[in-house]
N, C-alpha and C positions, 0 to 999 in steps of 0.2 A: 504493499499500500504505500503511496506516495505521501510524503508527510503534509500536514495541513498547513497552510499560511493565512494568518489573520489579515484582514482588511488594513490597509493603511492610508493615511492622507498621501495625495499626490506630492505636497510640499517635501515629502521625506524621501520620496524617490525620484522626482524630477526638479529642474530648475528652468526657470526661462533664460533663453538666450541673451547674453548681454549683462545680465543681472549678478555681478561677481565682484570679487573684491580685486584690488590691483596693489601690487607689492612696491613698497618705497624704500629707498636706502639712502643712506648719507655717512659722511665722514666728519667726525666731531673729536672736541677735546675734554677730557674729564678733568677738572682741577679739586683743589680741596683734600687731596689724599694724604693720609698721615704718613708719608714717607713710602709708601707702597707703589710708586708710581713707574713709569718707565725708567730705563737706565739709559739715556741719552747717547751713550757709546756704542750701545747694541741696539738701539731704535733710534737713529738720526732723524727719521721722519717726525718724529714728535717735536724735536726742538725747532725744525723747519716749520711746521705748522704753527707751533706758538710764535714763532719771529714774525711769519706773515700777519698772524692776528695781531700782533702787537703793532705792526707798521699801519695796519687799517685803523687802529684807535691813535695814531699819531706819535707812538713810541718808536725810536730809532734804535736798533740793537748795532752796536759796531761790527762790521763783517769779521769772522773768525773767532766770535765769542763762544767759547765752550761753556753752555750752561749746563751746570750739573743740577738738574731738576728731578726730584724724587716725588713730588706731589701732583705731577702732571701725567696723563696717560692718553694715548691715542685709541680711538674706539669706532668702531663701525655700529650705525644706527640703523635699525629696520623698523618697518610698520608695515599694517595692510591698511589701506584705504577702501572702506566699505562703499558698496554703490549707494548713490543718491546721497553722498556726503555734501554738505554747503560750507562756505565760509564760515569760520569761526569755531566748527565742530572741533571737538577736543577727541585724540586717539591716543592708545596706549603704544608706547615705543619699547624695543628691547636694545640695550647698549652692551655690546661685547667688546672685549679689550684686543686688539690686534698686535700689540707690542710684548713686553715681557714685564708688565705690571703684576705684582703680587697680589694684589686686591685692588676692587674698586669701591670697597666699602666707606661710605661717608663722602663720596664725590659728588660733584655736581656738573652735569652736562651743560657746556655752554651753548648758544644758539647755533643749531645745525640745519642746514637747508636739507630736505629729503626729496629725492628726484625719483621720477618714475622711469619706465623704459624708454621713453621718448627724451629723456635728458631735461624735461621741464621740472621745475621746482612746485609741488604740491602741498607741502607742510614744513612747518618750522617747529624744531624739537627744543627743547630745553626744560631743565629741573634736576630736582634731587633724586638721585639713585636709591633704589632699595634692594639691597643684596641679600639674597637668603642664606649664604654660606658663612661661616666664620672660623676663626683660626686663631691660634696663639704660639707664640714661639719665646724660649728663654735658656740660656744656657747651652746652645747648640741643639736643644730638642725642640721640636714643633709638632702641633696636632692641628688638623683642619676637617672640619665638617661641610660636606658638599663642596661647589666650586665658587670660587668668588672673583673669577675674571669676568663676570656678566652680572647685569641687573636689569630691572625694570623702572621705568617711570610710568605710573598711571596717570592718564590723561596728560601725556608730556608733549604732546604735538599739538599745534593746531592748523587745522587745514586753511590754506592761501589760495588754492585753484580746484575748481570742479572740475569733474570728467564728465564730458556731455555724454548722456545716454539716452538713445533714441527708443523707446518702447514701439516696435511694429513698423511698417513702412506705410506710405501713403495710402494703400488700400486696407490698413489695419490688420496687417498679417502677423502673427506672433508664432513664435518656435518654442516649444516645450521639449527640452533635452532630457531624456532618462541617464541617471547618474551610472547604471549598468545596462548594456545594450541586451534586448531580448525581445524578440519578434513577438512571443506569445503575449508579454506585458503590454508591449505597444499596442497590440491589437484589443487587449483588454482597456486600456487607458481610452483609445478612440471611442470604443463601444459605451464606455461609461459617460465620457464627455456628450456624446451626441444625445445620449438616452436622457441626461439631465437637463437639456436646453431644449429637447423636443424638436431638434433639427439638425442638418449637419453643419457642424461648426468646426470639426476636427478631422484629419487625416494623415494617415502616416506616410513618411517619407523614406524611412528607412528603419532599420531594427533600434535605433535610438530616438530619433527626432519625429515629432508629432505637429504638424502646422495647423494654426488656429486662425479662424476668420472672426477678428474681435471688432467691437464698435470703434469708431473714429474720435469720438468725444473722449478727452483726457480723463475726465472723471467717471465715465462709463467703462472706460478700458481698464481703469484701476479696479472698479467693482468686479467686472469680468474676470481679471486676473485673480481676485481675492475668492472668487467661488471656484475657479479652476483647481486653486491649490487645496481648498478645503474638501475637495471631492475624495471619497475613499473608493480604493481599487485593492483587489486581490491580486498581486504579482505572483507569477509562476514560482513553483519552488526551486530553490537553488539548486544547481547541479551539484552532484556529489564531488567533493574535493577533500584533499588531503595536503595540508600545508606542513613542509619539513623545514626547520629553521637549521641549517648546519653548523651555525655558530653558537647557538645557545642550546641545542640539542632539542628543541620544543617539537612536538608533534601534535596537530590539532585535526581533527576530525569534524565536518559539518554532518547534520542530523540526516542526509540523504545517501550517506556511504553504508554500502553494502559487502558482504564478502561470501563470495560462492564457496563451495566446498572445496578443501585444498589440504594436502598433508604438509607438514612443515617439521623438519628437525633442526633443533637450534644447540648449539654447543660453543664454548668459549674455549680458545687455545691461547696458552700463556706459554712465553719463551722466558726462562729465568736463567739470568748470568750473574754469577758469584765468583768473585775474584779475590783470594787472599795472598797477601803479601808475606812470603817467609824470608828469613835472614840466612844466608848461608856464610859461616865464620870459618877461617882455617885454625889450623891447630896454634898453639901457642909460640913454636919455633917455625913455623911454616912460613913461606914467602908469599902466600896468596895474598888477596884483598877480600875484604868485607863486602859482600854484595846482596842485593833484594831479589829474590827469585819470585815472580808472580805465579800463583797456582789459580788458574782459571777452570771453572766448572759450568758447563751448560746443561740444562735440562729443559724438557718440554713437557708440558702438563695439558691435557686436554680432557675439559669436562665431557661426561656421556651425554648424548643429545638423541633421543629415541622420536621418532615420528609421532606427531601429533596433529589431529585432524582440527582445524579451523573452519569456522562457518558462521554467518551471522546476518539475519534479517532484517535487523534494525541496528541502531547505533549503539544500544546497550548490549546487544548480543556481539558486535563486532568488539567492543571493549571487553568484554568477558573472555573471549576469544583469544584476543592478543595479549591479555594479562596472564592466561594460563601457560602460555609460554616462558613466562619468567625472565623476559629479556629486558635489558636497560635500554634507554632511549637511544644510544648510540647504535645498539645492535636492532633494535625495532625499525630504525630506517631502512637497514640493509633488507630487514625480512618484507618491509612494505614494499620496498623497491623490486624485491623478487616475486612478490604475490601480482604485483602489476605486471610484470612482465609474463607471468604465468596465466594471466586473464582472470585470475580469482578476485582480484581487488577491482570492484567496479566503480571506479573514481579518478578523477584527474588528479595527478601527483604534481604538486608544485613545490620546488624547492628554492628557498630564498636565503 
């Protein structure tokens, strides 16, 4: 039996084309650090940036001056510009050190322009940093909790430029994009929308995009889009998938995974190399030298592994069958790959 899927609102599985965030990035200086800033010898760009900033403020630094600054750090500032942002709106920003500063705790970010992909400035960031990490050092010993090379400024940026967003064209056509492409789900979305409006307003373009015929009046168009997002649709069940993380050893199975009847033998192979060093010493009146002689022993141990039948028609049965093998997560990855190759594992195997 296929797993049941509860109805969900369209806002959770689809977005209108063009309604998205825009990434912003900028380069700035963090000042007011308690001796934990960049070492200008190893990070010369920090001193150059400070010199340029001081020159804009009317302060001239003599050429060749080696400013040993420990309270200043260079940082990259990032933020997301939400759709429909207006002048004066406040944004959260993330500040990350790019030099060798040990900590940004207690620092203040100076005025930093944030630019978009087109090179235009869309926001200005400035404010006091909130760093979640903490650390202390004394007498050559140190302790640190979390990392201190980055922090956040809540509502630390002000929008200075708006992104023009046109909802629909001159004919009132809108596009609704599914977050996951699926022909069956698109067909259900089209049927649900047309049934809700009592006429044909939606048509599928492909396995992801649904075209909508909306009103031309802006107020009516917003009401139309709000009604579209609130409609409930039952998406098709997700396809069977097993995700393996080779770095962490995590194995995740979704509810649609099934396991056809198969026999599996599993046993661990261990190679043990033990080296002992013996001292060979000549007699008291001999002319030989004292030498160290290594004595190496190699042993191979293999656990017995009997054939075991594995089978599962639902997720719980699959979990119980795999647990019965007594394999570690690392061994389970190899077993799942072998089951997939043998045609027993009915699921897509994704390794990340």
